[in-house]
C-alpha positions as CSV (number, residue, x, y, z in Angstrom):
1,X,12.0,56.7,85.9
2,X,12.3,57.8,82.4
3,X,14.6,60.9,82.0
4,X,15.4,60.3,85.8
5,X,17.7,57.8,84.7
6,X,21.0,60.1,84.8
7,X,19.7,63.2,86.6
8,X,19.2,62.8,90.4
9,X,18.1,65.1,93.3
10,X,20.8,65.7,95.9
11,X,19.4,65.3,99.2
12,X,22.5,67.4,100.6
13,X,22.3,70.0,98.1
14,X,18.6,70.7,98.1
15,X,17.0,71.1,94.3
16,X,20.7,71.1,92.4
17,X,20.6,68.0,90.2
18,X,23.7,65.9,89.0
19,X,24.1,64.4,85.7
20,X,25.2,60.8,86.2
21,X,27.3,60.6,83.0
22,X,28.0,56.8,82.9
23,X,25.4,55.4,85.1
24,X,21.9,54.7,84.2
25,X,19.4,52.6,86.1
26,X,16.5,50.7,85.1
27,X,18.0,49.2,81.8
28,X,17.2,45.9,80.7
29,X,19.9,43.2,80.6
30,X,19.1,43.3,76.7
31,X,20.2,46.9,76.6
32,X,23.3,46.5,78.4
33,X,24.4,43.5,76.3
34,X,23.9,45.6,73.1
35,X,25.9,48.4,74.7
36,X,28.6,46.2,75.9
37,X,28.9,44.7,72.3
38,X,29.3,48.1,70.5
39,X,31.8,49.3,73.3
40,X,34.0,46.1,72.9
41,X,33.9,46.3,69.1
42,X,34.8,49.8,68.9
43,X,37.5,48.9,71.7
44,X,38.9,46.1,69.7
45,X,39.1,47.7,66.2
46,X,40.4,50.4,67.2
47,X,43.1,49.2,69.3
48,X,44.2,46.9,66.4
49,X,44.1,49.8,63.8
50,X,46.1,52.3,66.2
51,X,48.8,49.4,67.0
52,X,49.2,48.6,63.2
53,X,49.4,52.4,62.4
54,X,51.9,52.9,65.1
55,X,53.9,50.0,63.9
56,X,54.1,51.4,60.3
57,X,55.0,54.7,61.3
58,X,58.1,53.3,63.5
59,X,59.2,51.2,60.9
60,X,59.9,54.2,58.7
61,X,63.6,54.6,58.2
62,X,63.0,58.4,59.4
63,X,60.2,60.1,61.1
64,X,59.7,63.4,59.5
65,X,57.9,66.0,61.5
66,X,54.4,65.6,60.5
67,X,54.6,61.9,61.1
68,X,55.6,62.5,64.9
69,X,52.4,64.5,65.2
70,X,50.7,61.5,63.5
71,X,52.2,59.2,65.5
72,X,51.1,61.4,68.8
73,X,47.4,61.3,67.3
74,X,47.6,57.6,67.3
75,X,49.1,57.2,70.7
76,X,46.0,59.5,72.2
77,X,43.5,57.7,70.4
78,X,44.7,54.6,72.3
79,X,44.5,56.3,75.5
80,X,41.2,57.5,74.8
81,X,39.6,54.2,74.0
82,X,41.4,52.5,77.0
83,X,38.7,54.1,79.2
84,X,35.9,51.8,77.4
85,X,36.6,48.9,79.9
86,X,36.0,51.0,82.7
87,X,32.8,52.4,81.5
88,X,31.6,49.0,80.5
89,X,31.9,47.6,84.1
90,X,29.6,51.0,85.1
91,X,27.1,50.2,82.5
92,X,26.4,46.9,84.2
93,X,27.0,47.7,87.5
94,X,25.0,51.1,87.3
95,X,26.3,52.4,90.4
96,X,29.9,53.7,90.6
97,X,31.7,51.3,91.9
98,X,35.2,52.1,90.9
99,X,36.1,54.7,93.7
100,X,37.0,58.2,93.8
101,X,40.3,58.0,92.3
102,X,39.0,56.7,88.9
103,X,36.1,59.0,89.0
104,X,38.7,61.9,89.1
105,X,40.5,60.1,86.4
106,X,38.1,58.8,84.1
107,X,36.5,61.7,82.3
108,X,39.8,63.9,82.6
109,X,41.6,61.2,80.5
110,X,39.2,61.2,77.9
111,X,39.0,65.1,77.8
112,X,42.7,65.1,77.7
113,X,43.2,62.8,74.9
114,X,40.3,64.5,72.8
115,X,42.5,67.7,73.1
116,X,45.7,66.2,72.4
117,X,44.1,64.4,69.1
118,X,43.0,67.8,68.1
119,X,45.7,70.1,68.8
120,X,48.1,66.7,66.8
121,X,45.9,67.6,63.7
122,X,46.2,71.4,64.1
123,X,50.2,70.8,64.2
124,X,50.3,68.4,61.5
125,X,48.2,70.9,59.5
126,X,50.4,74.0,60.1
127,X,53.8,72.1,59.6
128,X,52.4,71.0,56.0
129,X,51.4,74.7,55.5
130,X,55.1,75.7,56.3
131,X,56.5,73.0,54.7
132,X,55.0,73.6,51.2
133,X,55.5,77.7,51.6
134,X,59.1,77.1,51.9
135,X,59.2,74.4,49.1
136,X,62.1,76.3,47.3
137,X,64.1,76.7,50.5
138,X,66.3,74.6,52.7
139,X,63.7,73.2,55.5
140,X,65.0,71.1,58.2
141,X,63.2,69.0,60.5
142,X,64.7,70.1,64.3
143,X,64.1,67.4,66.8
144,X,64.1,70.1,69.5
145,X,61.3,71.8,67.7
146,X,59.3,68.7,67.6
147,X,59.7,67.3,71.0
148,X,59.0,71.0,72.1
149,X,55.8,71.0,70.2
150,X,54.7,67.5,71.4
151,X,55.1,68.9,75.2
152,X,53.2,72.1,74.6
153,X,50.4,70.0,73.5
154,X,50.3,67.8,76.1
155,X,50.7,70.6,79.2
156,X,48.4,72.8,77.2
157,X,45.5,70.0,77.0
158,X,46.4,68.7,80.6
159,X,45.8,72.1,82.2
160,X,42.7,73.0,80.0
161,X,41.1,69.5,81.1
162,X,42.2,69.9,84.7
163,X,39.0,71.1,86.1
164,X,37.3,68.0,84.9
165,X,39.8,66.0,87.5
166,X,39.3,68.2,90.1
167,X,35.3,68.5,90.2
168,X,34.6,65.2,89.0
169,X,33.5,63.4,92.4
170,X,31.2,60.6,93.9
171,X,28.2,61.6,95.6
172,X,25.8,60.3,97.1
173,X,22.1,60.2,95.5
174,X,18.6,58.6,96.1
175,X,16.9,56.7,93.3
176,X,13.8,54.7,93.9
177,X,14.1,55.2,97.6
178,X,17.6,53.6,97.7
179,X,21.0,55.3,98.2
180,X,23.4,54.9,95.5
181,X,26.5,56.3,94.5
182,X,27.5,58.1,91.1
183,X,30.6,60.0,89.6
184,X,29.3,63.4,88.5
185,X,30.8,66.9,87.9
186,X,30.2,69.0,90.7
187,X,31.3,72.9,90.2
188,X,31.8,74.8,93.2
189,X,30.3,77.8,91.5
190,X,28.1,78.4,88.6
191,X,30.3,81.4,87.3
192,X,33.3,79.0,87.2
193,X,31.4,76.4,85.1
194,X,30.2,79.0,82.7
195,X,33.9,80.5,82.3
196,X,35.4,77.1,81.7
197,X,32.9,75.8,79.4
198,X,33.4,79.0,77.0
199,X,37.0,79.2,77.5
200,X,37.3,75.3,76.9
201,X,35.5,75.2,73.9
202,X,37.3,78.5,72.5
203,X,40.9,77.3,73.5
204,X,40.4,73.7,72.7
205,X,38.0,73.4,69.6
206,X,37.5,76.8,67.9
207,X,41.1,78.2,67.8
208,X,42.9,74.5,66.8
209,X,39.8,73.8,64.2
210,X,40.3,77.4,62.8
211,X,44.0,77.1,62.5
212,X,43.2,74.0,60.5
213,X,40.9,75.5,58.1
214,X,43.4,78.3,57.6
215,X,46.2,76.1,57.1
216,X,44.2,73.6,54.7
217,X,42.8,76.5,52.9
218,X,46.3,77.9,52.0
219,X,47.7,74.6,51.4
220,X,45.0,74.1,48.7
221,X,45.8,77.3,47.3
222,X,49.4,76.9,47.0
223,X,49.0,73.2,45.3
224,X,46.8,74.7,43.1
225,X,49.3,77.3,41.7
226,X,51.9,74.5,41.6
227,X,49.7,72.7,39.1
228,X,49.4,75.8,37.1
229,X,52.9,76.6,36.8
230,X,53.8,73.2,35.4
231,X,52.2,74.2,32.1
232,X,55.1,76.6,31.7
233,X,57.8,74.2,32.9
234,X,60.2,72.4,30.9
235,X,59.6,68.9,30.3
236,X,62.1,67.6,33.1
237,X,61.0,70.0,35.9
238,X,57.5,69.5,34.6
239,X,57.8,65.5,35.3
240,X,59.7,66.3,38.6
241,X,56.8,68.9,39.7
242,X,54.0,66.4,38.8
243,X,55.9,63.8,41.0
244,X,55.9,66.1,44.0
245,X,52.6,67.5,43.5
246,X,50.6,64.2,43.4
247,X,52.2,63.1,46.4
248,X,52.0,65.4,48.8
249,X,48.2,66.5,47.3
250,X,47.4,63.0,48.2
251,X,49.1,63.5,51.8
252,X,47.1,66.7,51.9
253,X,43.9,65.4,50.9
254,X,44.1,62.4,53.4
255,X,44.8,64.7,56.3
256,X,42.0,66.9,55.3
257,X,39.5,64.1,55.4
258,X,41.2,63.4,58.7
259,X,40.1,66.7,59.8
260,X,36.4,66.8,58.7
261,X,36.1,63.1,60.4
262,X,37.1,64.6,63.8
263,X,34.9,67.7,63.5
264,X,31.7,65.5,62.7
265,X,32.5,63.0,65.1
266,X,33.6,65.2,68.1
267,X,31.5,68.2,67.9
268,X,28.5,66.2,69.4
269,X,30.7,65.8,72.5
270,X,31.5,69.6,72.9
271,X,27.7,70.2,72.5
272,X,27.2,68.0,75.4
273,X,29.3,70.5,77.3
274,X,27.1,73.4,76.5
275,X,23.6,71.2,77.2
276,X,25.0,70.1,80.6
277,X,25.5,73.9,81.4
278,X,21.8,74.7,79.8
279,X,20.5,71.7,82.1
280,X,22.4,73.6,85.2
281,X,20.8,76.6,84.2
282,X,17.1,75.3,83.7
283,X,16.0,72.4,85.6
284,X,13.4,72.0,83.5
285,X,15.5,70.7,80.6
286,X,16.4,67.1,80.8
287,X,19.4,65.7,78.8
288,X,18.7,62.0,77.4
289,X,20.5,59.0,78.8
290,X,20.9,57.2,75.7
291,X,21.6,60.2,73.7
292,X,24.7,60.7,75.8
293,X,25.6,57.3,75.4
294,X,25.5,56.5,71.9
295,X,27.1,60.1,71.3
296,X,30.1,58.8,73.6
297,X,30.0,55.7,71.6
298,X,29.9,57.4,68.1
299,X,33.0,59.6,69.4
300,X,35.1,56.5,70.4
301,X,34.4,55.2,66.8
302,X,36.8,58.0,65.7
303,X,39.8,56.3,67.0
304,X,39.3,53.7,64.4
305,X,38.5,56.4,61.5
306,X,41.8,58.0,62.3
307,X,44.4,55.4,61.7
308,X,42.3,53.8,58.6
309,X,41.9,57.3,57.0
310,X,45.7,57.8,57.4
311,X,46.8,54.4,56.1
312,X,44.2,54.2,53.3
313,X,47.1,54.2,50.7
314,X,49.1,51.5,52.9
315,X,46.0,49.3,52.8
316,X,46.0,49.2,49.1
317,X,49.9,48.2,49.3
318,X,48.8,45.2,51.6
319,X,50.1,46.6,54.5
320,X,49.6,43.5,56.8
321,X,52.8,42.2,55.2
322,X,54.8,45.3,55.9
323,X,54.0,44.7,59.6
324,X,54.5,40.7,59.8
325,X,57.1,40.3,56.7
326,X,59.3,42.5,55.0
327,X,58.6,45.8,53.3
328,X,57.7,46.0,50.0
329,X,60.2,48.2,47.3
330,X,58.9,52.1,47.9
331,X,55.8,51.1,49.7
332,X,56.8,53.4,52.7
333,X,58.2,56.2,50.4
334,X,56.1,58.9,51.7
335,X,59.3,61.2,51.7
336,X,57.7,65.0,51.8
337,X,58.6,67.7,49.6
338,X,60.8,69.5,52.5
339,X,62.9,66.2,52.9
340,X,63.5,65.9,49.2
341,X,64.5,69.9,48.8
342,X,67.1,69.3,51.5
343,X,68.5,66.6,49.7
344,X,68.6,68.4,46.5
345,X,69.8,71.6,47.8
346,X,72.5,69.6,49.8
347,X,73.7,67.9,46.8
348,X,73.8,71.2,44.9
349,X,75.9,72.5,47.4
350,X,78.1,69.8,47.5
351,X,78.7,70.1,43.6
């Protein structure tokens, strides 16, 4: 079969080709076992890491703004990897056996959660930038603003990914002389597909990514200027500023690495969107099924990286004791500059 594993000719639609996404035929049992092992490992470790990260954040005495968006990030990671068991089923059955409902739902949820992850990272970077820019002012973490921001993230992601829910469908294809069912993306018009591909990449990838880059560039510049001003500070204020700068700089560095890992591990999936468009425009171009699967698995692995990178400092302080026993003194003290300034400004006003 070769490359015909994921691209099939439709008897009903003439020469139009369909990409099988999750279905791949003529694989050996050994290959399927290896795929299953990797998928199960990613699923298990991702669930463990994200649940632990969520517990750590929930156990905080107060969820500040950035932590709310980070919590949203971990929840969307769990939603993303929750689709792995369904993919395992299809890798074994090869044909689509989950029905029309899950065909519409599976890739839609994956795309939705991926958009939420990037939007959450963008929201965290913007919140951090605003916080550090107002470091000398009173800044409050309005619950309504946080809830509104989370609502906007989910609604926007759900709307931009909606075509995947509408146009993923079960079709019958003939493979090796037999009629089988696959779940594939069937656009009603090629122009609509081109428009969605371009707008989706711009709205859900390039613009949020650009906002993250701009925010962290601004944060790095401000942090660097703060360190330079320490030289002329008094002994007391210098010690205080060093404490603030070190703590916040470590947080900024962690979130920056989180952003880099996302772009590295999610860019191939967005490239797949473009490659599928190229395949629809040029039937001579065939996307390898093996490449698609391993890129998908690589992207799933990002759900393990996110909580580990964010809680790397808690790992050093034996975070498992925090979850199952009691909290070490100051182990969860991740209060940001905004909150400390609020308390300091409040105490000065009382005096």
